[in-house]
MARDREN-110614 format. One record per residue (C-alpha): chain; residue number from 1; residue in three letters; x, z, y. Coordinates in steps of 0.25 Angstrom, whole numbers, plus 5000, padded with zeros to 4 digits. Last residue first. Layout:
<atom><ch>A</ch><i>NUM</i><aa>ALA</aa><c1>X</c1><c3>Z</c3><c2>Y</c2></atom>
...
# end
This chain:
<atom><ch>A</ch><i>235</i><aa>ALA</aa><c1>5065</c1><c3>4808</c3><c2>5118</c2></atom>
<atom><ch>A</ch><i>234</i><aa>PHE</aa><c1>5074</c1><c3>4801</c3><c2>5108</c2></atom>
<atom><ch>A</ch><i>233</i><aa>GLU</aa><c1>5084</c1><c3>4791</c3><c2>5116</c2></atom>
<atom><ch>A</ch><i>232</i><aa>MET</aa><c1>5083</c1><c3>4800</c3><c2>5129</c2></atom>
<atom><ch>A</ch><i>231</i><aa>VAL</aa><c1>5086</c1><c3>4813</c3><c2>5122</c2></atom>
<atom><ch>A</ch><i>230</i><aa>LYS</aa><c1>5098</c1><c3>4806</c3><c2>5114</c2></atom>
<atom><ch>A</ch><i>229</i><aa>ASP</aa><c1>5104</c1><c3>4800</c3><c2>5128</c2></atom>
<atom><ch>A</ch><i>228</i><aa>VAL</aa><c1>5103</c1><c3>4813</c3><c2>5134</c2></atom>
<atom><ch>A</ch><i>227</i><aa>ALA</aa><c1>5111</c1><c3>4819</c3><c2>5122</c2></atom>
<atom><ch>A</ch><i>226</i><aa>GLU</aa><c1>5121</c1><c3>4808</c3><c2>5123</c2></atom>
<atom><ch>A</ch><i>225</i><aa>GLU</aa><c1>5124</c1><c3>4810</c3><c2>5137</c2></atom>
<atom><ch>A</ch><i>224</i><aa>ILE</aa><c1>5124</c1><c3>4824</c3><c2>5136</c2></atom>
<atom><ch>A</ch><i>223</i><aa>LEU</aa><c1>5135</c1><c3>4823</c3><c2>5124</c2></atom>
<atom><ch>A</ch><i>222</i><aa>GLU</aa><c1>5143</c1><c3>4814</c3><c2>5132</c2></atom>
<atom><ch>A</ch><i>221</i><aa>LYS</aa><c1>5143</c1><c3>4822</c3><c2>5145</c2></atom>
<atom><ch>A</ch><i>220</i><aa>VAL</aa><c1>5147</c1><c3>4835</c3><c2>5136</c2></atom>
<atom><ch>A</ch><i>219</i><aa>ASP</aa><c1>5158</c1><c3>4827</c3><c2>5130</c2></atom>
<atom><ch>A</ch><i>218</i><aa>GLU</aa><c1>5164</c1><c3>4822</c3><c2>5143</c2></atom>
<atom><ch>A</ch><i>217</i><aa>GLN</aa><c1>5165</c1><c3>4835</c3><c2>5151</c2></atom>
<atom><ch>A</ch><i>216</i><aa>ASN</aa><c1>5164</c1><c3>4830</c3><c2>5165</c2></atom>
<atom><ch>A</ch><i>215</i><aa>LEU</aa><c1>5149</c1><c3>4830</c3><c2>5167</c2></atom>
<atom><ch>A</ch><i>214</i><aa>ARG</aa><c1>5142</c1><c3>4825</c3><c2>5180</c2></atom>
<atom><ch>A</ch><i>213</i><aa>THR</aa><c1>5130</c1><c3>4829</c3><c2>5188</c2></atom>
<atom><ch>A</ch><i>212</i><aa>ALA</aa><c1>5117</c1><c3>4825</c3><c2>5194</c2></atom>
<atom><ch>A</ch><i>211</i><aa>LYS</aa><c1>5108</c1><c3>4834</c3><c2>5201</c2></atom>
<atom><ch>A</ch><i>210</i><aa>VAL</aa><c1>5095</c1><c3>4837</c3><c2>5194</c2></atom>
<atom><ch>A</ch><i>209</i><aa>ASP</aa><c1>5081</c1><c3>4832</c3><c2>5195</c2></atom>
<atom><ch>A</ch><i>208</i><aa>PHE</aa><c1>5079</c1><c3>4828</c3><c2>5180</c2></atom>
<atom><ch>A</ch><i>207</i><aa>MET</aa><c1>5070</c1><c3>4817</c3><c2>5178</c2></atom>
<atom><ch>A</ch><i>206</i><aa>ARG</aa><c1>5076</c1><c3>4807</c3><c2>5189</c2></atom>
<atom><ch>A</ch><i>205</i><aa>LYS</aa><c1>5073</c1><c3>4795</c3><c2>5183</c2></atom>
<atom><ch>A</ch><i>204</i><aa>ASP</aa><c1>5080</c1><c3>4784</c3><c2>5174</c2></atom>
<atom><ch>A</ch><i>203</i><aa>LEU</aa><c1>5077</c1><c3>4790</c3><c2>5161</c2></atom>
<atom><ch>A</ch><i>202</i><aa>ARG</aa><c1>5092</c1><c3>4789</c3><c2>5157</c2></atom>
<atom><ch>A</ch><i>201</i><aa>GLU</aa><c1>5096</c1><c3>4792</c3><c2>5171</c2></atom>
<atom><ch>A</ch><i>200</i><aa>ASN</aa><c1>5089</c1><c3>4804</c3><c2>5172</c2></atom>
<atom><ch>A</ch><i>199</i><aa>LEU</aa><c1>5093</c1><c3>4810</c3><c2>5158</c2></atom>
<atom><ch>A</ch><i>198</i><aa>LEU</aa><c1>5107</c1><c3>4807</c3><c2>5161</c2></atom>
<atom><ch>A</ch><i>197</i><aa>LYS</aa><c1>5106</c1><c3>4815</c3><c2>5174</c2></atom>
<atom><ch>A</ch><i>196</i><aa>CYS</aa><c1>5099</c1><c3>4827</c3><c2>5166</c2></atom>
<atom><ch>A</ch><i>195</i><aa>GLY</aa><c1>5110</c1><c3>4827</c3><c2>5156</c2></atom>
<atom><ch>A</ch><i>194</i><aa>TYR</aa><c1>5120</c1><c3>4829</c3><c2>5167</c2></atom>
<atom><ch>A</ch><i>193</i><aa>LYS</aa><c1>5111</c1><c3>4839</c3><c2>5174</c2></atom>
<atom><ch>A</ch><i>192</i><aa>ILE</aa><c1>5111</c1><c3>4847</c3><c2>5161</c2></atom>
<atom><ch>A</ch><i>191</i><aa>ALA</aa><c1>5125</c1><c3>4846</c3><c2>5159</c2></atom>
<atom><ch>A</ch><i>190</i><aa>ASN</aa><c1>5129</c1><c3>4851</c3><c2>5172</c2></atom>
<atom><ch>A</ch><i>189</i><aa>TRP</aa><c1>5119</c1><c3>4864</c3><c2>5170</c2></atom>
<atom><ch>A</ch><i>188</i><aa>VAL</aa><c1>5127</c1><c3>4866</c3><c2>5157</c2></atom>
<atom><ch>A</ch><i>187</i><aa>ARG</aa><c1>5140</c1><c3>4868</c3><c2>5164</c2></atom>
<atom><ch>A</ch><i>186</i><aa>THR</aa><c1>5151</c1><c3>4860</c3><c2>5157</c2></atom>
<atom><ch>A</ch><i>185</i><aa>ASP</aa><c1>5163</c1><c3>4869</c3><c2>5156</c2></atom>
<atom><ch>A</ch><i>184</i><aa>THR</aa><c1>5163</c1><c3>4867</c3><c2>5141</c2></atom>
<atom><ch>A</ch><i>183</i><aa>ARG</aa><c1>5163</c1><c3>4875</c3><c2>5128</c2></atom>
<atom><ch>A</ch><i>182</i><aa>SER</aa><c1>5148</c1><c3>4877</c3><c2>5128</c2></atom>
<atom><ch>A</ch><i>181</i><aa>ILE</aa><c1>5142</c1><c3>4870</c3><c2>5140</c2></atom>
<atom><ch>A</ch><i>180</i><aa>ARG</aa><c1>5142</c1><c3>4878</c3><c2>5152</c2></atom>
<atom><ch>A</ch><i>179</i><aa>LYS</aa><c1>5132</c1><c3>4888</c3><c2>5158</c2></atom>
<atom><ch>A</ch><i>178</i><aa>TRP</aa><c1>5133</c1><c3>4891</c3><c2>5173</c2></atom>
<atom><ch>A</ch><i>177</i><aa>ARG</aa><c1>5122</c1><c3>4882</c3><c2>5178</c2></atom>
<atom><ch>A</ch><i>176</i><aa>ALA</aa><c1>5114</c1><c3>4881</c3><c2>5165</c2></atom>
<atom><ch>A</ch><i>175</i><aa>LEU</aa><c1>5104</c1><c3>4892</c3><c2>5166</c2></atom>
<atom><ch>A</ch><i>174</i><aa>LYS</aa><c1>5101</c1><c3>4892</c3><c2>5180</c2></atom>
<atom><ch>A</ch><i>173</i><aa>ARG</aa><c1>5101</c1><c3>4876</c3><c2>5180</c2></atom>
<atom><ch>A</ch><i>172</i><aa>VAL</aa><c1>5091</c1><c3>4876</c3><c2>5168</c2></atom>
<atom><ch>A</ch><i>171</i><aa>ARG</aa><c1>5082</c1><c3>4886</c3><c2>5176</c2></atom>
<atom><ch>A</ch><i>170</i><aa>ASP</aa><c1>5082</c1><c3>4877</c3><c2>5189</c2></atom>
<atom><ch>A</ch><i>169</i><aa>PHE</aa><c1>5080</c1><c3>4865</c3><c2>5179</c2></atom>
<atom><ch>A</ch><i>168</i><aa>SER</aa><c1>5067</c1><c3>4871</c3><c2>5174</c2></atom>
<atom><ch>A</ch><i>167</i><aa>ILE</aa><c1>5063</c1><c3>4863</c3><c2>5160</c2></atom>
<atom><ch>A</ch><i>166</i><aa>ASP</aa><c1>5049</c1><c3>4860</c3><c2>5159</c2></atom>
<atom><ch>A</ch><i>165</i><aa>ASP</aa><c1>5047</c1><c3>4845</c3><c2>5164</c2></atom>
<atom><ch>A</ch><i>164</i><aa>ARG</aa><c1>5061</c1><c3>4841</c3><c2>5156</c2></atom>
<atom><ch>A</ch><i>163</i><aa>ARG</aa><c1>5056</c1><c3>4848</c3><c2>5144</c2></atom>
<atom><ch>A</ch><i>162</i><aa>PHE</aa><c1>5059</c1><c3>4835</c3><c2>5135</c2></atom>
<atom><ch>A</ch><i>161</i><aa>TYR</aa><c1>5072</c1><c3>4831</c3><c2>5143</c2></atom>
<atom><ch>A</ch><i>160</i><aa>LEU</aa><c1>5078</c1><c3>4844</c3><c2>5144</c2></atom>
<atom><ch>A</ch><i>159</i><aa>VAL</aa><c1>5076</c1><c3>4849</c3><c2>5131</c2></atom>
<atom><ch>A</ch><i>158</i><aa>ALA</aa><c1>5081</c1><c3>4836</c3><c2>5125</c2></atom>
<atom><ch>A</ch><i>157</i><aa>PHE</aa><c1>5093</c1><c3>4838</c3><c2>5135</c2></atom>
<atom><ch>A</ch><i>156</i><aa>ALA</aa><c1>5096</c1><c3>4851</c3><c2>5128</c2></atom>
<atom><ch>A</ch><i>155</i><aa>ASP</aa><c1>5094</c1><c3>4847</c3><c2>5113</c2></atom>
<atom><ch>A</ch><i>154</i><aa>LEU</aa><c1>5104</c1><c3>4835</c3><c2>5116</c2></atom>
<atom><ch>A</ch><i>153</i><aa>PHE</aa><c1>5114</c1><c3>4843</c3><c2>5123</c2></atom>
<atom><ch>A</ch><i>152</i><aa>SER</aa><c1>5116</c1><c3>4854</c3><c2>5113</c2></atom>
<atom><ch>A</ch><i>151</i><aa>TRP</aa><c1>5130</c1><c3>4858</c3><c2>5118</c2></atom>
<atom><ch>A</ch><i>150</i><aa>ASP</aa><c1>5128</c1><c3>4872</c3><c2>5117</c2></atom>
<atom><ch>A</ch><i>149</i><aa>ALA</aa><c1>5127</c1><c3>4873</c3><c2>5132</c2></atom>
<atom><ch>A</ch><i>148</i><aa>ILE</aa><c1>5118</c1><c3>4861</c3><c2>5133</c2></atom>
<atom><ch>A</ch><i>147</i><aa>CYS</aa><c1>5109</c1><c3>4869</c3><c2>5123</c2></atom>
<atom><ch>A</ch><i>146</i><aa>ASN</aa><c1>5110</c1><c3>4881</c3><c2>5132</c2></atom>
<atom><ch>A</ch><i>145</i><aa>VAL</aa><c1>5105</c1><c3>4875</c3><c2>5144</c2></atom>
<atom><ch>A</ch><i>144</i><aa>LEU</aa><c1>5093</c1><c3>4867</c3><c2>5137</c2></atom>
<atom><ch>A</ch><i>143</i><aa>CYS</aa><c1>5088</c1><c3>4879</c3><c2>5130</c2></atom>
<atom><ch>A</ch><i>142</i><aa>SER</aa><c1>5088</c1><c3>4888</c3><c2>5143</c2></atom>
<atom><ch>A</ch><i>141</i><aa>GLU</aa><c1>5080</c1><c3>4878</c3><c2>5150</c2></atom>
<atom><ch>A</ch><i>140</i><aa>PRO</aa><c1>5071</c1><c3>4874</c3><c2>5139</c2></atom>
<atom><ch>A</ch><i>139</i><aa>THR</aa><c1>5069</c1><c3>4890</c3><c2>5137</c2></atom>
<atom><ch>A</ch><i>138</i><aa>GLU</aa><c1>5074</c1><c3>4895</c3><c2>5124</c2></atom>
<atom><ch>A</ch><i>137</i><aa>ILE</aa><c1>5062</c1><c3>4898</c3><c2>5114</c2></atom>
<atom><ch>A</ch><i>136</i><aa>PHE</aa><c1>5056</c1><c3>4911</c3><c2>5111</c2></atom>
<atom><ch>A</ch><i>135</i><aa>LEU</aa><c1>5046</c1><c3>4908</c3><c2>5099</c2></atom>
<atom><ch>A</ch><i>134</i><aa>ARG</aa><c1>5032</c1><c3>4911</c3><c2>5098</c2></atom>
<atom><ch>A</ch><i>133</i><aa>ASP</aa><c1>5027</c1><c3>4898</c3><c2>5103</c2></atom>
<atom><ch>A</ch><i>132</i><aa>VAL</aa><c1>5035</c1><c3>4897</c3><c2>5114</c2></atom>
<atom><ch>A</ch><i>131</i><aa>GLU</aa><c1>5042</c1><c3>4909</c3><c2>5121</c2></atom>
<atom><ch>A</ch><i>130</i><aa>ARG</aa><c1>5052</c1><c3>4908</c3><c2>5132</c2></atom>
<atom><ch>A</ch><i>129</i><aa>TYR</aa><c1>5067</c1><c3>4909</c3><c2>5132</c2></atom>
<atom><ch>A</ch><i>128</i><aa>GLU</aa><c1>5079</c1><c3>4909</c3><c2>5142</c2></atom>
<atom><ch>A</ch><i>127</i><aa>TYR</aa><c1>5091</c1><c3>4912</c3><c2>5133</c2></atom>
<atom><ch>A</ch><i>126</i><aa>PRO</aa><c1>5101</c1><c3>4923</c3><c2>5133</c2></atom>
<atom><ch>A</ch><i>125</i><aa>ILE</aa><c1>5093</c1><c3>4932</c3><c2>5122</c2></atom>
<atom><ch>A</ch><i>124</i><aa>LYS</aa><c1>5098</c1><c3>4946</c3><c2>5125</c2></atom>
<atom><ch>A</ch><i>123</i><aa>ASP</aa><c1>5107</c1><c3>4953</c3><c2>5116</c2></atom>
<atom><ch>A</ch><i>122</i><aa>HIS</aa><c1>5110</c1><c3>4940</c3><c2>5109</c2></atom>
<atom><ch>A</ch><i>121</i><aa>TYR</aa><c1>5110</c1><c3>4935</c3><c2>5095</c2></atom>
<atom><ch>A</ch><i>120</i><aa>GLU</aa><c1>5110</c1><c3>4921</c3><c2>5092</c2></atom>
<atom><ch>A</ch><i>119</i><aa>VAL</aa><c1>5104</c1><c3>4914</c3><c2>5081</c2></atom>
<atom><ch>A</ch><i>118</i><aa>GLU</aa><c1>5106</c1><c3>4902</c3><c2>5074</c2></atom>
<atom><ch>A</ch><i>117</i><aa>PHE</aa><c1>5095</c1><c3>4900</c3><c2>5063</c2></atom>
<atom><ch>A</ch><i>116</i><aa>ILE</aa><c1>5097</c1><c3>4890</c3><c2>5052</c2></atom>
<atom><ch>A</ch><i>115</i><aa>TRP</aa><c1>5085</c1><c3>4889</c3><c2>5044</c2></atom>
<atom><ch>A</ch><i>114</i><aa>GLY</aa><c1>5087</c1><c3>4887</c3><c2>5029</c2></atom>
<atom><ch>A</ch><i>113</i><aa>ARG</aa><c1>5077</c1><c3>4898</c3><c2>5026</c2></atom>
<atom><ch>A</ch><i>112</i><aa>ASP</aa><c1>5088</c1><c3>4910</c3><c2>5021</c2></atom>
<atom><ch>A</ch><i>111</i><aa>LYS</aa><c1>5097</c1><c3>4904</c3><c2>5033</c2></atom>
<atom><ch>A</ch><i>110</i><aa>GLY</aa><c1>5085</c1><c3>4908</c3><c2>5043</c2></atom>
<atom><ch>A</ch><i>109</i><aa>PHE</aa><c1>5083</c1><c3>4921</c3><c2>5038</c2></atom>
<atom><ch>A</ch><i>108</i><aa>ARG</aa><c1>5097</c1><c3>4925</c3><c2>5039</c2></atom>
<atom><ch>A</ch><i>107</i><aa>GLU</aa><c1>5099</c1><c3>4920</c3><c2>5053</c2></atom>
<atom><ch>A</ch><i>106</i><aa>LEU</aa><c1>5087</c1><c3>4926</c3><c2>5057</c2></atom>
<atom><ch>A</ch><i>105</i><aa>ALA</aa><c1>5090</c1><c3>4940</c3><c2>5051</c2></atom>
<atom><ch>A</ch><i>104</i><aa>LYS</aa><c1>5105</c1><c3>4939</c3><c2>5057</c2></atom>
<atom><ch>A</ch><i>103</i><aa>LYS</aa><c1>5099</c1><c3>4936</c3><c2>5072</c2></atom>
<atom><ch>A</ch><i>102</i><aa>TYR</aa><c1>5088</c1><c3>4948</c3><c2>5069</c2></atom>
<atom><ch>A</ch><i>101</i><aa>SER</aa><c1>5100</c1><c3>4958</c3><c2>5066</c2></atom>
<atom><ch>A</ch><i>100</i><aa>ALA</aa><c1>5107</c1><c3>4953</c3><c2>5080</c2></atom>
<atom><ch>A</ch><i>99</i><aa>ASP</aa><c1>5095</c1><c3>4955</c3><c2>5088</c2></atom>
<atom><ch>A</ch><i>98</i><aa>GLU</aa><c1>5092</c1><c3>4948</c3><c2>5101</c2></atom>
<atom><ch>A</ch><i>97</i><aa>VAL</aa><c1>5090</c1><c3>4933</c3><c2>5096</c2></atom>
<atom><ch>A</ch><i>96</i><aa>ALA</aa><c1>5093</c1><c3>4919</c3><c2>5099</c2></atom>
<atom><ch>A</ch><i>95</i><aa>LEU</aa><c1>5089</c1><c3>4908</c3><c2>5090</c2></atom>
<atom><ch>A</ch><i>94</i><aa>ARG</aa><c1>5095</c1><c3>4894</c3><c2>5087</c2></atom>
<atom><ch>A</ch><i>93</i><aa>TYR</aa><c1>5087</c1><c3>4887</c3><c2>5075</c2></atom>
<atom><ch>A</ch><i>92</i><aa>ILE</aa><c1>5096</c1><c3>4877</c3><c2>5068</c2></atom>
<atom><ch>A</ch><i>91</i><aa>ASN</aa><c1>5087</c1><c3>4864</c3><c2>5061</c2></atom>
<atom><ch>A</ch><i>90</i><aa>ARG</aa><c1>5089</c1><c3>4856</c3><c2>5073</c2></atom>
<atom><ch>A</ch><i>89</i><aa>HIS</aa><c1>5080</c1><c3>4844</c3><c2>5078</c2></atom>
<atom><ch>A</ch><i>88</i><aa>VAL</aa><c1>5086</c1><c3>4838</c3><c2>5092</c2></atom>
<atom><ch>A</ch><i>87</i><aa>PHE</aa><c1>5073</c1><c3>4834</c3><c2>5099</c2></atom>
<atom><ch>A</ch><i>86</i><aa>ASP</aa><c1>5065</c1><c3>4846</c3><c2>5093</c2></atom>
<atom><ch>A</ch><i>85</i><aa>TYR</aa><c1>5055</c1><c3>4845</c3><c2>5104</c2></atom>
<atom><ch>A</ch><i>84</i><aa>ASN</aa><c1>5064</c1><c3>4847</c3><c2>5115</c2></atom>
<atom><ch>A</ch><i>83</i><aa>TRP</aa><c1>5060</c1><c3>4861</c3><c2>5119</c2></atom>
<atom><ch>A</ch><i>82</i><aa>ILE</aa><c1>5059</c1><c3>4866</c3><c2>5105</c2></atom>
<atom><ch>A</ch><i>81</i><aa>SER</aa><c1>5072</c1><c3>4859</c3><c2>5100</c2></atom>
<atom><ch>A</ch><i>80</i><aa>ALA</aa><c1>5079</c1><c3>4865</c3><c2>5111</c2></atom>
<atom><ch>A</ch><i>79</i><aa>ALA</aa><c1>5075</c1><c3>4879</c3><c2>5107</c2></atom>
<atom><ch>A</ch><i>78</i><aa>THR</aa><c1>5083</c1><c3>4876</c3><c2>5095</c2></atom>
<atom><ch>A</ch><i>77</i><aa>GLN</aa><c1>5094</c1><c3>4870</c3><c2>5101</c2></atom>
<atom><ch>A</ch><i>76</i><aa>LYS</aa><c1>5096</c1><c3>4882</c3><c2>5111</c2></atom>
<atom><ch>A</ch><i>75</i><aa>ILE</aa><c1>5087</c1><c3>4894</c3><c2>5108</c2></atom>
<atom><ch>A</ch><i>74</i><aa>VAL</aa><c1>5074</c1><c3>4900</c3><c2>5100</c2></atom>
<atom><ch>A</ch><i>73</i><aa>VAL</aa><c1>5074</c1><c3>4915</c3><c2>5104</c2></atom>
<atom><ch>A</ch><i>72</i><aa>LYS</aa><c1>5072</c1><c3>4926</c3><c2>5095</c2></atom>
<atom><ch>A</ch><i>71</i><aa>PHE</aa><c1>5065</c1><c3>4939</c3><c2>5096</c2></atom>
<atom><ch>A</ch><i>70</i><aa>SER</aa><c1>5060</c1><c3>4944</c3><c2>5081</c2></atom>
<atom><ch>A</ch><i>69</i><aa>LYS</aa><c1>5046</c1><c3>4942</c3><c2>5077</c2></atom>
<atom><ch>A</ch><i>68</i><aa>ASP</aa><c1>5048</c1><c3>4929</c3><c2>5068</c2></atom>
<atom><ch>A</ch><i>67</i><aa>ASN</aa><c1>5035</c1><c3>4921</c3><c2>5068</c2></atom>
<atom><ch>A</ch><i>66</i><aa>ALA</aa><c1>5040</c1><c3>4910</c3><c2>5078</c2></atom>
<atom><ch>A</ch><i>65</i><aa>LEU</aa><c1>5054</c1><c3>4910</c3><c2>5072</c2></atom>
<atom><ch>A</ch><i>64</i><aa>PHE</aa><c1>5048</c1><c3>4909</c3><c2>5058</c2></atom>
<atom><ch>A</ch><i>63</i><aa>ASP</aa><c1>5038</c1><c3>4898</c3><c2>5061</c2></atom>
<atom><ch>A</ch><i>62</i><aa>TRP</aa><c1>5049</c1><c3>4890</c3><c2>5067</c2></atom>
<atom><ch>A</ch><i>61</i><aa>VAL</aa><c1>5057</c1><c3>4891</c3><c2>5055</c2></atom>
<atom><ch>A</ch><i>60</i><aa>ASP</aa><c1>5046</c1><c3>4887</c3><c2>5046</c2></atom>
<atom><ch>A</ch><i>59</i><aa>GLN</aa><c1>5037</c1><c3>4897</c3><c2>5040</c2></atom>
<atom><ch>A</ch><i>58</i><aa>GLN</aa><c1>5027</c1><c3>4892</c3><c2>5028</c2></atom>
<atom><ch>A</ch><i>57</i><aa>LYS</aa><c1>5025</c1><c3>4906</c3><c2>5023</c2></atom>
<atom><ch>A</ch><i>56</i><aa>GLN</aa><c1>5028</c1><c3>4919</c3><c2>5029</c2></atom>
<atom><ch>A</ch><i>55</i><aa>PRO</aa><c1>5039</c1><c3>4929</c3><c2>5024</c2></atom>
<atom><ch>A</ch><i>54</i><aa>ILE</aa><c1>5041</c1><c3>4943</c3><c2>5031</c2></atom>
<atom><ch>A</ch><i>53</i><aa>TYR</aa><c1>5055</c1><c3>4944</c3><c2>5034</c2></atom>
<atom><ch>A</ch><i>52</i><aa>TYR</aa><c1>5065</c1><c3>4955</c3><c2>5033</c2></atom>
<atom><ch>A</ch><i>51</i><aa>TRP</aa><c1>5077</c1><c3>4961</c3><c2>5041</c2></atom>
<atom><ch>A</ch><i>50</i><aa>GLY</aa><c1>5085</c1><c3>4973</c3><c2>5040</c2></atom>
<atom><ch>A</ch><i>49</i><aa>TRP</aa><c1>5096</c1><c3>4967</c3><c2>5031</c2></atom>
<atom><ch>A</ch><i>48</i><aa>ARG</aa><c1>5093</c1><c3>4952</c3><c2>5030</c2></atom>
<atom><ch>A</ch><i>47</i><aa>VAL</aa><c1>5081</c1><c3>4944</c3><c2>5027</c2></atom>
<atom><ch>A</ch><i>46</i><aa>ARG</aa><c1>5073</c1><c3>4952</c3><c2>5017</c2></atom>
<atom><ch>A</ch><i>45</i><aa>GLU</aa><c1>5060</c1><c3>4944</c3><c2>5015</c2></atom>
<atom><ch>A</ch><i>44</i><aa>VAL</aa><c1>5047</c1><c3>4951</c3><c2>5014</c2></atom>
<atom><ch>A</ch><i>43</i><aa>GLU</aa><c1>5034</c1><c3>4949</c3><c2>5005</c2></atom>
<atom><ch>A</ch><i>42</i><aa>GLY</aa><c1>5042</c1><c3>4944</c3><c2>4994</c2></atom>
<atom><ch>A</ch><i>41</i><aa>LEU</aa><c1>5038</c1><c3>4957</c3><c2>4986</c2></atom>
<atom><ch>A</ch><i>40</i><aa>LYS</aa><c1>5052</c1><c3>4961</c3><c2>4983</c2></atom>
<atom><ch>A</ch><i>39</i><aa>GLY</aa><c1>5054</c1><c3>4961</c3><c2>4998</c2></atom>
<atom><ch>A</ch><i>38</i><aa>LEU</aa><c1>5041</c1><c3>4969</c3><c2>5000</c2></atom>
<atom><ch>A</ch><i>37</i><aa>ARG</aa><c1>5048</c1><c3>4980</c3><c2>4992</c2></atom>
<atom><ch>A</ch><i>36</i><aa>HIS</aa><c1>5060</c1><c3>4979</c3><c2>5001</c2></atom>
<atom><ch>A</ch><i>35</i><aa>LEU</aa><c1>5052</c1><c3>4979</c3><c2>5014</c2></atom>
<atom><ch>A</ch><i>34</i><aa>TYR</aa><c1>5045</c1><c3>4991</c3><c2>5009</c2></atom>
<atom><ch>A</ch><i>33</i><aa>GLU</aa><c1>5057</c1><c3>4999</c3><c2>5007</c2></atom>
<atom><ch>A</ch><i>32</i><aa>LYS</aa><c1>5063</c1><c3>4995</c3><c2>5021</c2></atom>
<atom><ch>A</ch><i>31</i><aa>ALA</aa><c1>5050</c1><c3>4998</c3><c2>5027</c2></atom>
<atom><ch>A</ch><i>30</i><aa>ARG</aa><c1>5048</c1><c3>5012</c3><c2>5022</c2></atom>
<atom><ch>A</ch><i>29</i><aa>ALA</aa><c1>5046</c1><c3>5017</c3><c2>5037</c2></atom>
<atom><ch>A</ch><i>28</i><aa>GLU</aa><c1>5035</c1><c3>5007</c3><c2>5038</c2></atom>
<atom><ch>A</ch><i>27</i><aa>ILE</aa><c1>5030</c1><c3>4999</c3><c2>5051</c2></atom>
<atom><ch>A</ch><i>26</i><aa>ARG</aa><c1>5042</c1><c3>5003</c3><c2>5059</c2></atom>
<atom><ch>A</ch><i>25</i><aa>LYS</aa><c1>5051</c1><c3>5001</c3><c2>5048</c2></atom>
<atom><ch>A</ch><i>24</i><aa>ALA</aa><c1>5047</c1><c3>4986</c3><c2>5047</c2></atom>
<atom><ch>A</ch><i>23</i><aa>GLU</aa><c1>5054</c1><c3>4985</c3><c2>5061</c2></atom>
<atom><ch>A</ch><i>22</i><aa>SER</aa><c1>5067</c1><c3>4991</c3><c2>5056</c2></atom>
<atom><ch>A</ch><i>21</i><aa>VAL</aa><c1>5067</c1><c3>4982</c3><c2>5044</c2></atom>
<atom><ch>A</ch><i>20</i><aa>LYS</aa><c1>5067</c1><c3>4970</c3><c2>5053</c2></atom>
<atom><ch>A</ch><i>19</i><aa>PHE</aa><c1>5059</c1><c3>4959</c3><c2>5054</c2></atom>
<atom><ch>A</ch><i>18</i><aa>LEU</aa><c1>5059</c1><c3>4944</c3><c2>5051</c2></atom>
<atom><ch>A</ch><i>17</i><aa>SER</aa><c1>5046</c1><c3>4936</c3><c2>5053</c2></atom>
<atom><ch>A</ch><i>16</i><aa>GLY</aa><c1>5035</c1><c3>4928</c3><c2>5046</c2></atom>
<atom><ch>A</ch><i>15</i><aa>LYS</aa><c1>5026</c1><c3>4940</c3><c2>5044</c2></atom>
<atom><ch>A</ch><i>14</i><aa>TRP</aa><c1>5032</c1><c3>4950</c3><c2>5053</c2></atom>
<atom><ch>A</ch><i>13</i><aa>LYS</aa><c1>5021</c1><c3>4959</c3><c2>5059</c2></atom>
<atom><ch>A</ch><i>12</i><aa>GLU</aa><c1>5008</c1><c3>4957</c3><c2>5050</c2></atom>
<atom><ch>A</ch><i>11</i><aa>LYS</aa><c1>5018</c1><c3>4955</c3><c2>5038</c2></atom>
<atom><ch>A</ch><i>10</i><aa>LEU</aa><c1>5025</c1><c3>4967</c3><c2>5040</c2></atom>
<atom><ch>A</ch><i>9</i><aa>SER</aa><c1>5012</c1><c3>4975</c3><c2>5041</c2></atom>
<atom><ch>A</ch><i>8</i><aa>SER</aa><c1>5007</c1><c3>4970</c3><c2>5029</c2></atom>
<atom><ch>A</ch><i>7</i><aa>SER</aa><c1>5019</c1><c3>4973</c3><c2>5021</c2></atom>
<atom><ch>A</ch><i>6</i><aa>PHE</aa><c1>5020</c1><c3>4987</c3><c2>5025</c2></atom>
<atom><ch>A</ch><i>5</i><aa>ARG</aa><c1>5004</c1><c3>4988</c3><c2>5022</c2></atom>
<atom><ch>A</ch><i>4</i><aa>GLU</aa><c1>5008</c1><c3>4983</c3><c2>5008</c2></atom>
<atom><ch>A</ch><i>3</i><aa>LEU</aa><c1>5020</c1><c3>4992</c3><c2>5006</c2></atom>
<atom><ch>A</ch><i>2</i><aa>TYR</aa><c1>5011</c1><c3>5004</c3><c2>5010</c2></atom>
<atom><ch>A</ch><i>1</i><aa>MET</aa><c1>5000</c1><c3>4999</c3><c2>5001</c2></atom>
# end
């Protein structure tokens, strides 16, 4: 009777989600014992030390991320795939969390299912984000800037093109002005302005009202040109 009541309480609160043993103890002091017994019955799954999962049928990776109760933010290329309509399809899911133990549980859980979770741990999430369909997603502006900084130019300029009417360039400027492309001296804001210049030229109209700029680093310049051409070709 007590085991059934405990199991029902867990399912009501965490079905389809990871949860901590310490959270289960708030429901029942004998949680560790009961979880062990429920594991043998197949009603819960032990993920790693201190973490369990309540199974839910027909749950794909996005269902899981939406149902999972712990705080996380979808970031960078994975966020870009949402804003640019999966223009660049990837099977790696980039996330940011504020709990180091949860990071390890997510990575183990994903590995067991063939889902590649690349999880960043931060004391405080450094990305701007908003809630969309029960998920916290890095904003288009923040995503654009961070993808450029990570050399993910195609993801970034696809976001810029498809969300051109929604993006705040004042916000992009503030986020990008002092940020540099990884391992270079090139400012992200200059790279974005250069990409906007190219898009304006390819479209033969001033779609993006930014001051034209030049880039001196040839490899960065060539990759941005290639990314813009691909966006124009397949958009």
